[in-house]
ROVO-666697 format. One record per residue: y, z, x of N, C-alpha, C in turn; residue number from 0; residue in one letter. Coordinates in steps of 0.2 Angstrom, whole numbers, plus 5000, padded with zeros to 4 digits. Layout:
N
   n_yy   n_zz   n_xx   ca_yy   ca_zz   ca_xx   c_yy   c_zz   c_xx   resi   resn
      Y      Z      X       Y       Z       X      Y      Z      X    NUM      A
...
This chain:
107
   n_yy   n_zz   n_xx   ca_yy   ca_zz   ca_xx   c_yy   c_zz   c_xx   resi   resn
   4887   4887   4878    4887    4880    4875   4892   4881   4869      0      M
   4897   4876   4868    4901    4876    4861   4898   4873   4856      1      V
   4898   4876   4850    4895    4873    4845   4900   4871   4839      2      T
   4906   4874   4840    4911    4872    4835   4918   4872   4838      3      R
   4922   4870   4835    4930    4869    4838   4932   4876   4839      4      V
   4934   4878   4844    4936    4884    4846   4942   4886   4841      5      P
   4943   4892   4839    4948    4894    4834   4955   4894   4837      6      A
   4956   4895   4843    4962    4894    4846   4965   4887   4846      7      A
   4962   4882   4845    4964    4876    4846   4966   4873   4838      8      L
   4964   4876   4834    4966    4876    4826   4971   4880   4825      9      L
   4977   4876   4827    4984    4880    4827   4988   4879   4820     10      R
   4986   4874   4816    4991    4874    4809   4987   4877   4804     11      H
   4989   4878   4798    4985    4881    4792   4988   4876   4786     12      R
   4982   4873   4783    4983    4869    4777   4979   4872   4772     13      I
   4980   4868   4765    4977    4871    4760   4974   4865   4757     14      V
   4966   4865   4756    4963    4860    4753   4960   4861   4746     15      V
   4961   4856   4742    4958    4857    4734   4952   4851   4734     16      E
   4946   4853   4734    4941    4848    4735   4940   4845   4728     17      P
   4940   4838   4729    4939    4833    4723   4933   4835   4720     18      Y
   4934   4834   4713    4928    4836    4708   4926   4830   4705     19      A
   4930   4825   4704    4929    4819    4699   4934   4817   4696     20      G
   4933   4813   4690    4938    4810    4685   4934   4813   4678     21      E
   4940   4815   4674    4939    4817    4667   4942   4813   4664     22      S
   4943   4814   4657    4948    4810    4652   4954   4813   4653     23      A
   4955   4818   4657    4964    4820    4659   4965   4818   4666     24      Y
   4962   4814   4669    4963    4813    4676   4959   4815   4682     25      G
   4961   4816   4688    4958    4818    4693   4957   4827   4692     26      Q
   4951   4829   4694    4950    4835    4693   4948   4837   4700     27      Q
   4950   4844   4702    4950    4848    4708   4946   4855   4708     28      Y
   4942   4856   4712    4940    4863    4712   4946   4868   4715     29      R
   4944   4875   4715    4948    4880    4717   4951   4877   4725     30      H
   4957   4880   4726    4961    4879    4731   4958   4883   4737     31      A
   4958   4880   4742    4956    4885    4749   4961   4886   4753     32      T
   4964   4890   4752    4971    4892    4756   4969   4893   4764     33      P
   4975   4893   4767    4975    4895    4775   4969   4893   4779     34      D
   4967   4887   4778    4961    4883    4782   4964   4882   4789     35      V
   4961   4884   4794    4963    4883    4800   4962   4875   4803     36      P
   4967   4872   4805    4966    4865    4807   4970   4862   4812     37      A
   4969   4857   4815    4973    4854    4821   4976   4847   4818     38      L
   4982   4847   4816    4985    4841    4811   4989   4836   4816     39      V
   4988   4831   4816    4991    4825    4819   4993   4821   4815     40      D
   5000   4820   4814    5004    4816    4811   5006   4808   4813     41      A
   5001   4807   4818    5003    4800    4819   5000   4795   4815     42      T
   5003   4790   4812    5000    4784    4808   4995   4780   4811     43      P
   4990   4779   4807    4983    4774    4811   4980   4772   4805     44      R
   4978   4766   4807    4974    4762    4801   4967   4764   4801     45      M
   4964   4765   4796    4958    4768    4793   4955   4763   4787     46      V
   4949   4763   4786    4945    4760    4780   4944   4766   4776     47      R
   4946   4765   4770    4945    4770    4765   4937   4769   4762     48      A
   4935   4774   4759    4929    4774    4756   4926   4768   4753     49      S
   4933   4765   4749    4931    4759    4745   4932   4752   4749     50      D
   4933   4754   4755    4933    4748    4759   4940   4744   4761     51      G
   4944   4748   4757    4951    4745    4759   4954   4748   4765     52      R
   4959   4744   4770    4960    4745    4774   4968   4749   4773     53      Q
   4969   4755   4776    4976    4758    4773   4978   4762   4780     54      V
   4984   4763   4779    4987    4767    4785   4987   4775   4783     55      V
   4983   4779   4787    4983    4785    4786   4989   4788   4789     56      A
   4993   4793   4786    4999    4796    4788   4998   4803   4792     57      S
   4991   4804   4791    4990    4811    4795   4983   4811   4797     58      A
   4981   4814   4802    4973    4816    4803   4973   4823   4804     59      T
   4968   4826   4803    4966    4834    4805   4959   4834   4807     60      F
   4958   4839   4811    4953    4842    4813   4952   4849   4811     61      V
   4946   4851   4808    4945    4858    4805   4938   4861   4807     62      A
   4935   4865   4805    4929    4868    4807   4923   4863   4803     63      G
   4916   4863   4806    4911    4859    4803   4910   4860   4796     64      P
   4911   4866   4794    4908    4867    4787   4914   4866   4781     65      M
   4919   4864   4783    4925    4861    4779   4923   4857   4772     66      L
   4923   4860   4767    4923    4856    4759   4928   4851   4758     67      D
   4928   4846   4760    4934    4841    4758   4932   4834   4758     68      C
   4928   4832   4751    4927    4826    4751   4933   4821   4751     69      P
   4931   4815   4751    4937    4810    4749   4940   4810   4743     70      P
   4947   4809   4742    4950    4811    4736   4953   4818   4735     71      G
   4949   4822   4739    4953    4828    4739   4961   4829   4741     72      S
   4964   4835   4737    4971    4836    4738   4972   4840   4745     73      R
   4977   4838   4749    4978    4842    4755   4985   4844   4755     74      V
   4988   4850   4756    4994    4853    4758   4994   4854   4766     75      T
   4999   4850   4769    5000    4850    4777   5004   4855   4778     76      L
   5005   4858   4785    5009    4863    4786   5016   4862   4784     77      P
   5019   4855   4785    5026    4855    4782   5027   4854   4775     78      D
   5022   4855   4771    5023    4856    4763   5021   4849   4761     79      G
   5020   4844   4764    5018    4838    4760   5011   4839   4759     80      R
   5010   4835   4752    5005    4835    4749   5002   4828   4749     81      T
   4996   4827   4751    4992    4821    4752   4985   4819   4750     82      T
   4981   4815   4751    4975    4813    4749   4970   4813   4754     83      T
   4965   4815   4754    4960    4814    4759   4956   4807   4758     84      A
   4958   4802   4764    4955    4794    4762   4947   4795   4765     85      L
   4947   4797   4772    4940    4796    4775   4939   4805   4778     86      T
   4932   4806   4778    4930    4813    4780   4924   4810   4785     87      V
   4924   4812   4791    4919    4812    4796   4917   4819   4799     88      A
   4911   4820   4799    4908    4827    4801   4904   4825   4808     89      H
   4908   4827   4813    4905    4825    4820   4901   4832   4822     90      H
   4894   4830   4824    4890    4835    4826   4886   4832   4833     91      T
   4884   4835   4837    4879    4834    4843   4875   4838   4844     92      A
   4871   4838   4841    4865    4846    4843   4863   4844   4850     93      P
   4863   4849   4854    4860    4850    4859   4866   4847   4867     94      G
   4871   4845   4863    4876    4843    4869   4881   4848   4868     95      L
   4885   4848   4875    4891    4853    4875   4897   4852   4872     96      P
   4897   4847   4866    4903    4847    4862   4904   4850   4856     97      V
   4910   4852   4854    4910    4855    4848   4908   4851   4841     98      P
   4906   4855   4836    4906    4851    4829   4911   4852   4826     99      A
   4914   4847   4821    4919    4848    4818   4920   4842   4811    100      C
   4925   4843   4808    4926    4839    4803   4932   4835   4804    101      T
   4934   4829   4803    4939    4825    4804   4941   4822   4798    102      E
   4946   4823   4796    4949    4820    4789   4955   4816   4789    103      V
   4956   4810   4788    4961    4807    4788   4965   4806   4781    104      S
   4971   4806   4780    4974    4807    4773   4980   4802   4773    105      C
   4981   4800   4767    4985    4795    4764   4993   4797   4766    106      E
């Protein structure tokens, strides 16, 4: 039974800087996680952000189920473009033969 997305399907490499909150100096991020295996889809799509706004996500990626990428995180895509995570969905299906993964839509 498959319990996580097979590594062979995660063909791209991205960099994730997890969002840590706001400070007097602006947005703060934790240490960057380089070389994160992911599958990136650069097709624009409409998503609802965590604050309720409807926005167009310029890219969506799928990564392993343990990815630390809260909304607001800074993500560097394989083409070098830096973007912000809008929505994060952790997909799990215990007992079913489908892989667990994290899906992130980016600004």
